[in-house]
BAGU-918724 format. One record per residue (C-alpha): residue in one letter; y, x, z. Coordinates in Angstrom, 2 decimals. Each point is the difference from the previous one (the first is absolute). Example, Ala and Ser with C-alpha at 12.3 -4.5 7.8 and 13.67 -1.06 7.14 Angstrom:
2
   r        yy        xx        zz
   A     -4.50     12.30      7.80
   S      3.44      1.37     -0.66
end
This chain:
425
   r        yy        xx        zz
   M    100.53     65.21     71.68
   S     -3.71     -0.47     -0.45
   E     -2.41     -0.83      2.72
   R     -0.80      3.61     -0.01
   K      1.04      1.94      3.63
   V     -0.02      3.07      1.23
   L     -0.32      0.14      3.93
   I      1.85      3.83      1.27
   A     -0.86      1.59      3.01
   G      3.29      1.95      1.18
   G      3.67     -1.16     -0.38
   G      1.10      3.94     -0.37
   I      1.25      2.00     -3.14
   G     -3.36     -0.16     -1.68
   G     -0.61     -3.64      0.42
   L      3.33     -1.27     -0.57
   A      0.16      2.36     -3.51
   L     -2.78     -2.04     -1.06
   A      1.12     -3.38      1.31
   L      3.03      0.74     -2.25
   T     -2.40      1.24     -2.78
   L     -2.05     -3.15      0.16
   E      3.04     -2.21     -0.01
   Q      1.22      1.70     -3.17
   I     -3.11     -0.54     -1.83
   G     -0.96     -3.68      1.30
   V     -2.18      0.67      2.67
   D      0.05     -2.54      3.10
   C     -0.35      2.43      3.17
   V      0.52     -0.30      3.46
   V      0.85      2.98      2.17
   F     -1.60      0.37      3.74
   E      1.72      2.23      2.28
   A     -1.20      0.74      3.58
   V      3.50      0.43      1.63
   Q      2.11     -2.88      0.89
   E      3.09      1.34     -0.78
   L      0.94      2.45     -2.77
   R      2.47      2.70      0.89
   P      1.53      2.89     -1.61
   L     -2.46      2.45      1.25
   G     -0.45      3.93     -0.61
   V      2.11      2.63     -1.40
   G      0.42      1.54     -3.21
   I     -2.29     -0.16     -3.19
   N      0.18      1.22     -3.58
   I     -0.74     -2.29     -2.71
   Q     -1.23      2.12     -3.10
   P      1.16     -0.63     -3.70
   N     -3.44     -1.55     -1.17
   A      0.74     -2.73      3.07
   V      3.89     -0.20     -0.70
   R     -1.16     -1.28     -3.64
   E     -2.24     -2.72      1.34
   L      2.41     -1.18      2.41
   L      2.43     -0.50     -2.60
   D     -2.28     -1.46     -2.09
   L     -0.44     -2.57      2.73
   G      4.04     -0.67     -0.08
   I      0.90      2.29      2.93
   T      3.02      1.29     -0.96
   R      1.30      3.46      0.47
   E      2.85     -2.09      2.05
   D     -2.96     -0.90      2.54
   L     -1.32      3.33     -0.02
   D      3.82      1.67      0.62
   G      0.28     -2.76      3.20
   V     -3.35      2.03      1.55
   G      0.29      3.01     -0.86
   L      1.43      2.53     -3.01
   P     -1.29      1.65     -2.55
   A     -1.47      3.67      0.55
   K      1.78      2.78     -2.03
   E     -1.82      2.76      1.39
   W     -3.53      0.82      1.30
   A     -0.01      3.84      1.53
   L     -2.51      2.39      2.36
   V      1.52      2.54      1.68
   G     -1.35      2.85      2.15
   L      0.69      0.95      3.74
   N      2.47      2.36     -0.79
   G      2.01     -2.71     -1.92
   N     -0.89      1.55     -3.53
   D     -1.42     -2.61     -2.75
   I     -3.24     -0.27     -0.89
   Y      0.41     -2.48     -2.34
   A      2.39     -2.74     -1.51
   E      0.31     -2.51     -2.54
   P      2.32     -2.72     -1.11
   R     -1.78     -3.63      0.69
   G     -0.10     -3.43     -1.91
   L      2.67     -0.31     -2.33
   L      1.55      3.83      0.16
   A     -3.46      0.89     -0.41
   G     -0.24     -2.14     -3.36
   Y     -2.30     -3.03      1.28
   N      1.11     -3.35     -1.50
   W     -0.05     -0.82      3.61
   P      1.39      1.45      3.11
   Q     -1.53      0.47      3.43
   Y      1.36     -1.30      2.77
   A     -0.29      0.44      3.60
   V      0.57     -2.67      2.10
   H     -0.56     -1.66      3.21
   R     -3.83     -1.10      0.66
   G      1.35     -3.16      2.11
   Q      2.61     -1.39     -1.99
   F     -1.87      0.90     -3.41
   H     -2.63     -2.50      1.41
   M      2.36     -2.17      1.13
   L      1.50     -0.12     -3.92
   L     -3.62     -0.95     -1.39
   H     -0.39     -2.46      2.71
   R      3.01     -1.92     -1.02
   K     -0.42      0.54     -4.01
   F     -3.43     -1.64      0.75
   V      1.07     -2.47      1.75
   E      2.85     -1.28     -2.38
   R     -2.35     -0.23     -2.38
   A     -2.86     -1.72      1.53
   G      1.37     -1.61      2.94
   A     -0.21      0.85      3.88
   D     -3.72     -1.52      0.30
   A     -1.53      2.43     -2.29
   V      0.16      2.67      2.66
   R     -1.85     -1.36      3.65
   L      1.08      2.28      2.67
   G     -2.36      0.12      2.99
   A     -3.39      0.26     -2.04
   R     -1.88      2.55      0.07
   V     -3.03      0.34     -2.49
   T     -3.46      0.87      1.83
   G     -2.21     -0.35     -2.36
   Y     -1.45     -1.53     -3.45
   R     -3.21     -1.76     -1.62
   N     -0.53      0.42     -3.68
   N     -1.44     -4.03     -0.65
   D     -2.15     -0.98     -2.56
   D      1.92     -2.46     -1.59
   G      2.37      2.77     -1.03
   T      2.63     -0.24      2.65
   V      0.85      2.47      2.85
   T      0.63     -1.12      3.23
   A      2.74      2.17      2.40
   I     -0.76     -0.50      3.69
   I      3.35      0.11      1.79
   A      0.96      0.64      3.91
   Q      2.87     -2.02      0.59
   A      3.00      0.98      2.84
   D     -0.81     -2.79      2.16
   G     -3.79      1.35      0.47
   S     -1.66     -2.54     -2.47
   N     -2.05      0.93     -3.09
   T      0.39     -1.43     -3.43
   E     -1.44      0.68     -3.28
   E      1.66     -0.19     -3.69
   T     -1.69     -0.35     -3.21
   G      1.14      1.53     -3.17
   T     -0.64      1.85     -3.26
   L      0.15      3.49      0.85
   L      1.20      1.59      3.43
   I      1.62      3.39     -0.31
   G     -0.12      2.16      3.23
   A      3.64      1.46      0.89
   D     -0.40      0.09      3.22
   G      0.76      3.96      0.72
   I     -2.02      2.79      1.39
   H     -1.69     -1.83      2.58
   S     -1.00     -3.13     -2.40
   N     -2.22     -2.26      0.95
   I     -1.16     -0.60     -3.40
   R     -0.92      3.76     -0.79
   A     -1.98      0.03      3.00
   Q     -2.53     -3.08     -1.18
   M     -0.10      1.48     -3.08
   H     -0.81      3.65      1.17
   P     -1.65     -0.87      3.47
   D     -1.29      3.36      0.28
   Q      3.53      1.84     -1.03
   P      0.87      3.30      1.91
   P      2.30     -0.21      2.58
   I      4.04      0.42     -0.92
   H      0.41      3.78     -0.81
   W      2.53      1.79      1.97
   G      0.33      4.02     -1.10
   G      1.92      0.94      3.08
   A      3.60     -0.57     -1.00
   V      2.46     -1.92      2.02
   M      3.27     -1.24     -1.67
   W      3.08     -0.91      2.05
   R      2.68     -2.25     -2.18
   G      3.40     -1.27      0.26
   T      3.48     -0.24     -1.05
   T      3.26      1.22      0.58
   R      3.42     -0.66     -1.71
   A      0.99      3.71     -1.25
   K      1.24      1.49     -3.15
   P     -2.32      0.07     -2.85
   I     -1.36      3.59     -1.43
   R     -0.16      1.72     -2.97
   S      0.77     -2.52     -2.80
   G      0.97     -2.76      2.20
   S     -3.51     -1.71     -0.84
   S     -2.63      2.70      0.65
   F     -3.12     -0.50      1.16
   V     -0.91      3.53      1.73
   G     -2.97      1.12      1.65
   L      0.27      2.83      1.99
   G     -2.58      2.34      1.87
   T     -3.44      1.01     -0.34
   H     -3.13     -2.06      0.00
   R      0.01      0.45      3.87
   Q      3.16     -1.75      0.85
   R      2.69     -1.15     -2.01
   M      2.73     -2.32     -0.60
   V      0.44     -2.88     -3.05
   I      3.50     -0.96     -0.09
   Y      1.86     -2.43     -2.45
   P      3.29     -2.48      0.08
   I     -1.09     -3.79     -0.08
   S      3.35     -1.19     -0.38
   Q      3.13      0.41     -1.87
   P      2.69      2.36      1.85
   D      2.76     -1.96      1.61
   A      3.55      0.39      0.00
   E     -0.31      3.03      2.34
   G     -2.63      1.25     -2.34
   M     -2.88     -0.58      2.71
   A     -3.48     -1.71     -1.14
   M     -3.10     -1.31      1.62
   I     -2.04      3.05      0.17
   N     -3.74     -0.41      0.02
   W     -2.19      2.93      1.43
   I     -3.67      1.07      0.84
   A     -0.85      2.14      2.33
   E     -3.56      1.68     -0.36
   V     -2.48      2.62      1.85
   T     -3.34      0.13     -0.63
   Y     -2.41      0.79      3.11
   D     -3.15      2.18      0.07
   S     -1.56     -2.20      2.75
   P      1.71     -3.71     -0.54
   P      1.29     -1.66      2.95
   D     -2.35     -2.47      1.63
   R      1.57     -3.25     -0.81
   P     -1.37     -3.37     -1.77
   T      0.04      0.67     -4.01
   G      3.18     -2.02     -1.52
   W      2.45     -0.10      3.17
   F      3.55     -0.49     -0.79
   K      2.45      0.18      2.71
   P      3.78      0.63      0.84
   V      0.22      3.44      1.43
   G      3.10      2.01      1.65
   I      1.65      2.85     -2.06
   D     -1.35      2.39      2.55
   D     -3.45     -0.50     -0.38
   F     -0.18      1.64     -3.66
   A      3.31      1.65     -0.70
   H     -0.94      3.45      1.59
   H     -2.15      0.48     -3.18
   F      2.79      0.43     -2.25
   D      2.78      2.09      2.07
   G      1.26      2.36     -1.69
   W      0.02     -1.87     -3.51
   T      3.50      0.72     -0.45
   W      1.26      0.94     -3.38
   D      3.84     -0.07     -1.49
   W     -0.69     -2.92     -1.47
   L     -2.61     -2.22      2.23
   D     -0.40      0.24      3.88
   V     -3.01     -1.61      0.56
   P      0.24     -0.35      3.88
   A      3.62     -1.66     -0.38
   L     -1.89     -2.65     -2.61
   L     -2.67     -0.99      2.67
   R      2.22     -0.36      2.60
   G      2.51     -1.95     -1.78
   A     -3.04     -2.80     -0.59
   D      0.17     -3.47      2.20
   V     -3.27     -0.35      0.11
   T     -3.27      1.91     -1.02
   Y     -3.71     -0.86     -0.57
   E     -3.58      1.57      0.06
   N     -2.69     -0.49     -1.57
   P     -2.93      2.23     -1.87
   M     -0.58      0.72     -3.54
   I     -3.13     -1.88     -0.61
   D     -2.13     -1.53     -3.31
   R     -3.10     -1.21     -0.60
   D     -3.09      1.48     -2.31
   P      0.05     -1.45     -3.65
   I     -2.83     -2.82      0.02
   P     -1.52      0.03     -3.64
   T      0.97     -3.82     -0.80
   W      3.17     -2.22      0.72
   Q     -1.66     -3.14     -1.05
   D     -2.35     -2.38      1.92
   G     -0.71     -2.94     -2.79
   R      3.26     -2.26      0.33
   V      1.66      2.53      2.43
   A      1.72      3.30     -0.78
   L      1.59      2.38      2.36
   M      3.65      1.47     -0.61
   G      2.61      2.01      1.16
   D     -0.64      1.98      3.27
   A     -3.03     -2.40      0.93
   A     -1.38      1.88     -3.12
   H      1.49      3.01     -0.14
   A      1.75      1.25      3.13
   M      1.16      3.80     -0.76
   Y      1.96      2.40      1.52
   P      3.93     -0.38     -0.44
   T      0.02      3.74     -1.59
   G      0.84     -1.23     -3.42
   S      2.57     -2.97      1.13
   N     -2.14     -2.58     -2.20
   G     -1.89     -1.95      1.89
   A      2.13     -3.17     -0.45
   S      0.64      0.90     -3.53
   Q     -3.81     -0.40     -0.37
   A     -0.31     -3.11      1.76
   V      2.70     -1.14     -2.90
   I     -2.18      1.31     -2.98
   D     -2.85     -1.62      2.06
   A      1.48     -3.39     -0.18
   R      1.25      0.21     -3.57
   T     -3.48      1.29     -1.57
   L     -1.81     -3.09      1.88
   G      2.58     -2.23     -1.66
   A     -0.66      1.60     -3.66
   R     -3.52     -0.41      0.42
   M      0.50     -3.74      0.86
   V      2.23     -0.36     -3.10
   E     -2.92      1.71     -1.57
   L     -2.99     -1.88      1.39
   G      1.23     -2.81      2.09
   V     -0.38     -0.42      3.58
   T     -3.24      1.25      0.18
   P     -2.49      2.41      1.65
   E     -0.23      2.03     -4.04
   A      3.77      0.24      1.09
   L     -0.21      1.61      3.09
   A     -2.93      2.15     -0.90
   A      2.18      1.24     -2.82
   Y      2.56      0.77      2.57
   D     -2.77      1.84      2.19
   E     -0.90      1.74     -3.12
   A      3.48      1.29     -0.68
   L      1.38      1.14      2.95
   C     -3.12      0.62      3.05
   G     -0.96      3.44     -1.62
   P      3.36      1.63     -0.58
   V      1.61     -1.56      2.89
   S     -2.50      1.45      2.23
   Q      0.31      3.76     -1.42
   L      3.79     -0.40      0.73
   V     -0.67     -1.07      3.54
   L     -2.08      3.18      0.44
   R      2.31      2.26     -1.76
   N      2.74     -1.28      2.47
   R     -2.35      1.46      3.06
   G      0.90      3.20     -2.18
   A      3.79     -0.45      0.42
   G      0.38     -1.49     -3.06
   P      3.11      1.47     -1.34
   F      0.75      1.76      3.05
   G     -2.71      2.09     -0.74
   L      2.40      2.32     -1.27
   L      1.71      0.54      3.87
   N     -4.13      1.00      0.67
   M      0.26      2.54     -2.47
   V      2.96      1.96      0.62
   D     -1.53     -0.09      3.69
   E     -3.34      1.62     -0.80
   R      1.87      2.54     -2.63
   C      3.29      0.80      2.48
   G      0.10     -1.82      3.15
   G      2.54     -2.34     -1.18
   E      3.23      2.71     -0.62
   F      0.90      1.42     -3.21
   E      2.84      1.60     -1.50
   S     -1.06     -1.19     -3.79
   I     -2.59     -3.28     -0.51
   D     -0.67      1.63     -3.56
   D     -1.74      3.24      1.89
   V     -2.15     -2.60      2.03
   I     -1.04     -2.46     -2.09
   P      0.73      0.19     -4.17
   A      2.42     -2.62     -1.13
   E     -2.90     -0.86     -2.68
   E     -2.34     -0.61      2.78
   R      2.50     -2.32      2.32
   A      0.51     -1.93     -3.12
   A     -3.48     -0.55     -0.83
   F     -1.10     -0.75      3.04
   M      2.92     -3.17      0.56
   A     -0.92     -0.68     -3.52
   G     -3.71     -0.50      1.35
   Y      1.16     -2.24      3.06
   K      2.30     -2.22     -2.45
   A     -2.92     -0.88     -1.88
   A     -2.42     -0.77      2.30
   A      2.27     -2.41      1.78
   G      0.94     -2.07     -3.57
   F      3.75      1.40     -0.13
   A     -0.24      2.64     -2.80
   I      3.22     -0.05     -1.89
   E     -1.36     -0.43     -3.63
   A     -2.90     -2.61      0.61
   L      2.09     -1.99      2.40
   N      2.91     -0.36     -2.69
   E     -2.31     -0.72     -2.77
   A     -2.09     -2.46      1.82
   P      0.27     -3.64     -0.74
   P      1.10     -2.64      2.64
   T     -3.05     -0.13      1.76
   I      0.77     -3.72     -0.10
   A      1.67     -1.25     -3.27
   P      2.65     -2.33      0.54
   G     -0.72     -3.89      0.32
   A     -3.31      1.02      0.28
   K     -2.66     -3.04      2.01
   A     -3.25      0.78      1.01
   A     -2.58     -1.23     -2.01
end
């Protein structure tokens, strides 16, 4: 390793994807994570083919990913009477060169941590260390100010500092002190997992309902000997007057707190009330994001992941975009070195387009088709072609895939983000 050292604030999915990338291209780095113990927290997330491609290029194998989830086969939207609005194959079945994965977020996070520690050593991740601020120094370095778990404050100086410290990022707050507060549009989500039989293809991502009230359902494990899998679900309601609660809460709740919203959501292929009541534990949190900012860079400091572009989960691409951020940063360092110029090139490449994606997801992202059906027929129909013609549905989805960076032809034909064996300039 050279004397170049990148400081990473935050040891989540984005921060660890960046750490793995830097290790791959020969750049020393250290990750500062606020929690004192990493645990496999959370429920299900999707990793889109563009991000799976990058993970495989990092040496994470299909077998590794199969250990924390399973390949997605189908993406489907369904109306209130159980009839299909739109359905398409996903991943390899759709013609991508790489699969899409539905994974347990916490287990995927721990996979990234394990891989990085195996390659860089346990000392490369420092737990109980929260980066609270930074200084761009006159000598061409940057200093991170760190609050330790024991109450002390320390400083660490390096070549670059990357803020991967989430939606409540201290680095973003210093970089943009006048940023608006966290944005909440009034949607509340209840998340949980239930052991049940998978529906449709056996590995389908299903969105069901309207923009006012909907369910998202998909498996995050292979079926066991009894045909049962861990089914991830998200129940969502949008209120005209949002509940008066602190923005950003996340707490366990009882099923009876929300299950009544979905009474009667029963069809021959799905029983939503039974799915909800079969959960071991459920969590409530708001659907929040942040307004886009004009730049993710300040000298030798840059933002990535939710610190840069926290977005509604309607497109199932928040984690995927964090991986893409990491790989794009690494590619710019291969080209321009561990320099502010590399950060500027990364900012130029992603800040504008991803900011537009944040705003697009506020408009329900790919779930916008549910809104259109609700507006045109109240969510119930016999033939979807009478409500939204097939060409209009296909064009809507193609537009979203292009904006999110996983249009099939463009992705399949693109060269690797980082060439095999490449090192930072």
